[in-house]
C-alpha positions as CSV (number, residue, x, y, z in Angstrom):
1,M,0.7,-11.5,9.6
2,A,3.6,-8.9,9.6
3,E,5.0,-10.4,6.4
4,A,1.7,-11.0,4.6
5,K,1.7,-10.5,0.9
6,F,0.3,-7.2,-0.3
7,E,-2.6,-8.7,-2.2
8,T,-3.6,-11.0,0.7
9,A,-3.5,-8.1,3.2
10,M,-5.5,-5.9,0.9
11,K,-8.2,-8.5,0.3
12,R,-8.5,-9.1,4.1
13,L,-8.8,-5.3,4.7
14,E,-11.6,-5.1,2.1
15,E,-13.4,-8.0,3.8
16,I,-13.1,-6.2,7.2
17,V,-14.5,-2.9,5.7
18,S,-17.4,-4.8,4.1
19,K,-18.3,-6.5,7.4
20,M,-18.1,-3.3,9.3
21,E,-20.2,-1.5,6.8
22,G,-22.8,-4.2,7.1
23,G,-23.7,-3.0,10.6
24,E,-24.5,-6.4,12.0
25,L,-21.5,-6.7,14.3
26,T,-21.4,-6.3,18.0
27,L,-19.3,-3.6,19.5
28,D,-16.6,-6.1,20.5
29,E,-16.5,-7.7,17.1
30,S,-16.3,-4.2,15.5
31,L,-13.4,-3.2,17.8
32,K,-11.6,-6.4,17.1
33,L,-11.9,-6.0,13.3
34,F,-11.0,-2.3,13.6
35,E,-7.8,-3.2,15.3
36,E,-7.0,-5.8,12.7
37,G,-7.8,-3.3,10.0
38,I,-5.4,-0.7,11.5
39,K,-2.6,-3.3,11.6
40,L,-3.3,-4.3,8.0
41,S,-3.3,-0.6,7.0
42,R,0.1,-0.1,8.5
43,I,1.5,-3.2,6.7
44,L,0.1,-2.0,3.4
45,N,1.5,1.5,3.9
46,K,4.9,0.1,4.7
47,K,4.9,-2.2,1.6
48,L,3.8,0.7,-0.6
49,A,6.6,2.9,0.8
50,E,9.2,0.2,0.2
51,A,7.9,-0.3,-3.4
52,E,8.0,3.4,-4.1
53,R,11.7,3.6,-3.0
54,K,12.5,0.9,-5.5
55,V,10.8,2.5,-8.5
56,E,13.3,4.1,-10.8
57,V,12.7,6.0,-14.0
58,L,15.0,5.9,-17.0
59,V,15.9,9.3,-18.4
60,K,18.3,10.6,-21.0
61,D,21.2,12.7,-19.8
62,E,22.7,15.6,-21.7
63,A,24.7,13.2,-23.9
64,G,21.6,11.3,-24.9
65,K,22.4,8.2,-22.8
66,L,19.8,6.5,-20.6
67,K,20.4,6.6,-16.9
68,A,18.3,5.5,-13.9
69,E,17.1,8.1,-11.5
70,P,14.9,7.7,-8.4
71,F,11.2,8.2,-9.1
72,D,10.0,11.7,-8.3
73,E,6.2,12.1,-7.8
74,G,6.3,15.7,-8.5
75,E,7.7,15.3,-12.1
76,T,5.7,14.1,-15.0
77,S,7.3,12.6,-18.1
78,E,6.1,12.8,-21.6
């Protein structure tokens, strides 16, 4: 499941959370789902980090020309 698509992994994680919140699982079932959830969480975080590195924002330089710059969370554009 290491290369699962983001949406598939997210859906599975949501299913796990829902089952665990239901409170009808045995301790062993809960632990197994918890472990799977942790693995999915790590996969999702990795994919989000990869996507963030790819995001670029077009900005105008001093000459008025558009150039691509890495996305910076701290800046807001108008």
